[in-house]
N, C-alpha and C positions, 0 to 999 in steps of 0.2 A: 504493500499500499504506500503510495506516494505522500509526501507532505507538501513541500514547496517546490519540488522538482517538476511538478505539473503546472506551475504558475505561468500566467501569460508573460512572455518575454523573459522567463526565467533563464532560459539558455543563454540568450543574448546579454542579459544582465550579469549572469555569471562569468561570461567570457570577458565583458568590459571590466568588471570588478576584479576578476582574476588577474588581469594584465597588471593592474596596479598593485595588488596584494603580493603577487609573486616576487615583485622587486624587493618587498619588505621581508618576505620570509627566506629570501636567499641568504640573508645575513645569519640565519639561525643554523647553519651547518649542513651536514650531509643531506642528500636528496631525501632519505626516508624520514629524517627528523623534519625537514621542510614540509614534506607532505602531511605529516602528523599535525604540524602546527596549522597548516591551512584547514585541515579537518576540524580542529578545535575552534578556530574563528568562525568557520561556517556553522558550527554547532551553536555558538552564541547568536548568530544572525537568524538561525532557524527558529528562534523564539518568535520572530515576526514573519515567518515563512520565506526567508531569503537564504539561498544557498550561495552566500556572497562573503568571501574572506575579508574583503574591505569593509563591509557593513560590519562584520563581527570585530574588527580592529576598532572601528569608531565606537561601537557598543561598549567595547572594553574601556575606552577612554572615558566615555560617558559615566560608566559606573565608578571609575576611579575618581572622578570629579566629585562624587558623593562621599567618597572615603576610599583610601587605598585598600582598606580591608575588603570592600565589596567588590572592587575590580579584581582582587586576588582571588576570593572565594569564587567568583563567577568563572574565571579563567581555569583555575584549577579543578573545580567541579566539572566543567565541560570536559577538561583533559582526561579526568578520571572515568567519566561515563564512556567517552569515546574509546579509551584504552581498554576498558572493560569489555565493550562490544567487539573490539578487535580480537581480544584474547579468547572470547567465547564463539568466535567464527561467525558473527553476524554478517549478512550479506553486504559485500564490499562497496556496492553502489550506495546503500544506505549510510554506510560509515563515511564515505568519501564526500557525500553531500551534506553531512552534519546532522543527520536525522537521528543519530544516536547520542548527541550532545546536549540538545536544548532542555530536555527534562532534567538532566543532571545538573545544568547550569542553574535552573530555577530552584532545584532541591537545595543546593549549596547556599544560594542566596537566602532562601527561607531560613535555614538554620543561622546564618549570620545575623539576619535581621531580628528574628524572633527569641534567639537564645543568647545573643551577645557575641560579636564576631571575635573578641580578643581572649575567650576562654578556651584553653586547650581541649576541653570536653567537647565544645562546639565543633572545633576542627575535626576531632576524631569521629563525631556523629555525622557530620557533613560527608567525610570520606566515605563511611559505611552507607549512608544514605544514597549517594551517587552510585555505589556499586549495586544497591538493591533496586534502585528506580530503573536501572538498565534491565534487570531481570523482569521487572513488572512491565516495562515497555514492551518486551518480547511477548509477554503473556496477552497484554491488551491488544498489540498488533494482530495476533493470532486470532483472538476472540472477535474483535470487530472486523476483522477481514473477512469473516464469514458473510458479513451484511455488506461488504465493500465500503466500510467506513473507516475514516482515519482515526489514529490514536490521539491526535492533538496533544494537549497537556494533561490528559487524564492520568497518566502514570505519575506525574508530578503531584497533581491534586491528592491522589490515594496516598502516596508516602509522605508528603508534606502534612496532610490532614492527620496522619497517625502519629507523626513526630509531634505536632503541636498539641494534640490531645494527651498524649502520653508523657510528655516532657515534665509537667509539673509532679508526676509521680516518682521522679527520680532525682534525688538531692544533688548528685554530682552533675547533673545536666541542666537543672532549672535554677537559675541564680536571681530570679526576680520576686521573691516572696510568694505572695498569693498567686494562684492560678488565674487563667483568664475566664474561667466559667462564669456566666452570669445570665439571668434571665433577660430576654430582649424587652425592650421598651419602645414606646412610640418616638418618632423623630422630633427633635426639638431644635430651636434656633431659628433666626430669621431666614426667609426664603428669598429675599430681595438680593439679587446678585449684581454687584457693581462691575463696570467693564474690566477693571483690573483683575478681579477675581475670575471673570471669564477667560481672560488671557492666561492666567495662571493655570486654571482648570484644564484648558486645552492642551497645554504642554505637559502638564502633570499627568494627563491621561496616558501618554507615552511612557512616563517614568514609572507609573505604577504598575505597569506590565512586569517590571523587574523588581517590584516591591519597594521602589524609591518614591519619596514624596516631593523631591525638589523639582521645580518647573524647569530649571536650566539643564538638568539631566535629561529631562523630556525633549528639550529643544535639541541637544546633541543626538539623542536617539532618532529624532526626526531627520536631522542631518544625515545620519547613516542610511536611513531609508531613502532619502533623496538621491544619494550618491549611487546606491544600488539599483533602484528601480523607481523612477519619477511617478510612473502611473500607480504602482502600489503606495507610494507616498501620498498621492492624491486620494485614493480610496480610504487609506487610513485617516487622513484629516476629515473627510466627510463622515466617516464612522464616529470620530470624536465629536464632531459638530452634532450628529444625531443623538449620540449619548447624553451630551449637555442639554440639548433641547428637550429630550424626554424627561431628564431629571428635573429640569426647571418646571416643565408643564405639570409634572406630578407632585411638585411641592418639595423636593429634596432641600434640605437645609443648604444655604450658600456654602457653608465651610466644607461640606462633602463634595460639592462641585468644585470648589477652588483647590482641593487637595488631591483631586483625580480618582478618589476612590468610588465615585459613581459612574465613571465613564470608561475606565480602562478596558473593561471586557468588550465595549462597543467597537473599540478600534481592532481588536483581534477578530471579532465576529465579521466585520465588514471586509477585512482582508481575506479571510477564509472563503466568504461566499461570493466575492467578486474578483475573479482573477486566479485563484488557487485551486479550488475544488469545483468551481463553476466558471463558465467562460465569461468573459467581460462583454456585457450587453446592456442595453438600457434596462431591460426587464431584470437582469441579475443585480444590477446596481440598486434598483429599487427594492429588491428582495433583500439584498445585503443590508440596507439602511433600516428596513423593517426588523431585520434580525438584530441590528444594533440596538434599536430602541427597546426590542424585547429583553436583550440581555441586561439592559439597565434596569428595567422593571423587576426582572427576576432577581437582581443582587440582593435587595433587602430580604427577599424570602429566604435565600440561601443563608444570609447571615443570621436570620432569626433561627433557622433550623439548626445552625451549628453552635450558636451562642451558649446554650446551656452546658454543652461539653467542652467549652473552651476552644472550638475549632475556628477556623479562619475561612473567609470566602474564597480566597485565592482566585483561580481562574474557572471556578465551577460554573458561574453563569455563561462564560464563553463556551465551555465544553458542552453543556447541556443543551444550550440554544443552537449551536452549531450542528451537533448530531442530529436534533430534531429537525431543523430546516434542511440538512442534506439529505436525510432519509426521505422527507416530504418531497424534495425537489425531483426524486425519481418519478413522480407521478404528474409532474408539470412539463410538458413538451417544450414549452417556451424557455425553460430554464436548462434543459438537458443539453449534454454535449460536452466535449472536451474543451478545457480552457484554451483560448487562442481562436477559437472558431468565431467567425463574425456574427 
């Protein structure tokens, strides 16, 4: 099952990005090491469906801007996931395109953000989690492949969810006192969104994909998208706008719009449904934006579901919405077809 390798213009984008990225990775040593480095960078870029080493390098810089620990965890996690897949003999095409690295990247970041990046126990748990998520990825790819559906970030959600819920039960892992479990309550705070908050929220939507709240991290991530695939970047921007509009229309507190927690899933849904798993057409763009709005509405439901156990929303709204919309698309002739068809 493909992930971003079926995206519109993915081959052309990969060639263009690869030319720039190869110049950088040549400095890393022997050809095998350079090849592995390129796979790791593509793995980071595949978080947003891009098989681009150049985008992956920009993403790494963006995360480092939030804190050197986060850049290190993301890069090391992707490397561990990619190396584990290679050792287990996963299909070479999947490994080469970065499909075995992005779930590990997010898993490592989850550990760093939620458990504290500078604790040795966090580093060890992240290492183990990246190995486990590679195994979970193989299982999810096999199971969903029966219905010709992609694995997306479902392996990350499963492993990160288990870590988040279980961590407070282990004193050598949890360093924050009380756990995160709490009963969900109604939204509070003003719903009046100022222009500056809208601008921050737009960029923060990209940053929150990697669990980062800083708007400038999101701006750098968007730059990586633009360098690798301008059309994908445009779709992602529309997805963010659809998420923000939906959140505002439903009365989401302005603080949640501004910090990106209400809109990041909409970015991923828009990318997935317009150009990656469905062709780029007017109909699929409208379908993708409908999905983006749906994911925004689903977010609070997922949060409320996991709150009593101390779980986290992660990218569950993206996964659930995208799988439902992709399964439904098989029944809609105007949406069917391979990405790239007119």
